[in-house]
N, C-alpha and C positions, 0 to 999 in steps of 0.2 A: 874779544870780537863778539858783537850783539847778533842776536838772532834776527835774520833778514825775512826768511819765510817758514811758514808752519804748513806742513802737507798732512792730508789724511785726517782732517778734524771735522767736527760738527760745530757750527757757530750759531749762536743765538742771535737772531736778527734784531730783537729789541735792545736798545742799548741801556746799560745801567748809567744812571745819571746822578751824580754826588754833588754836594755842596753847590747847589743853585746852578748847575752847569757848569761849574770849573773843572769837573774831572767827569769825562764820558769814557766808557769802556764797553766791549763786548766779551761775553763768556764764550769760552772755547773748551770743548771736550775732545781729547785725544781719543783714538780707539781703544787704548788700554784702559779708559775711564778716568785719567789724570785730567785736571782742570787747571786752566789759567785763564787770565783776562788780559786783553790788549787794549790799550787806552792812551788817553792824552790828559794832561793836567795843564790847564792855561794859568798864566800868571797869577799867584795868589800864596797865601800862606794858610795852610790847612792841616787839621788832624784828622787822622783815620785811627779807627778800632780794628784789631784783628780778632778772629774767632780761632782760626787755626794759623801755624806758622807760615810765614810769607817769604818769599824771595822776590825783591824788586829789581828787575834787570832793565837798565837803560838802553833804550834803542836810539834815540836821538834827543838832543837838547842836554839839559842837565838839571840836577836839583840839589838842594842842601836838606838833609835830613837829620833828625834828633830822636833817638830812641827813648821810649818812656823810662824815667828815672835818671837820664843822663842830661848834663848841661851842655855837652859837646855836640857842635854842628859838624857833620861831615858832608862831603861833596860826591855825587855819583854822576859820572859821565857816560858817554856811550861806550858800550861793551862792559861797563861795571855793574856788579850787584851788590845789593846788601840785604841781610836777614833780618826779619822782624819777628819776635817770639809770638806764639799763639797766645790768645787772651790777654792782649797788651795794646798799645797804641803807639803811634810816632806822628811826629810833626814833620811837615815838608814845605819848603819854601822853593818857589819856581818864580824865575824872572822872565823865561822864553818858554814855549810849548815844550814839555816834557813828555816824550812818547815812551812808554814802558810796557813790559810784559810782567805781570805778577802771577808767580808761580805758587800754588797753594799746597800745603801739606807738607 
């Protein structure tokens, strides 16, 4: 089951815009200092770099992803998550708007 609502948080009103507007998110900080971003990736094939480990949670839509060093594409659908190591990268293919929550750390 995917996250539908996040209570008691601080939201950055300025959007994070990546890949010429094909990915737009907002940074959220929980009261305990934990950070996530909530966003949408529009149809595209993109590569993202990570600094810290990330967990990508699908809220709506779907995507195919490939972790760095792998030739295998996997699918993530609503309610599913996938882990990306820190200091790495991953490829993502989206054919419909992919709504996600990215959990950091």
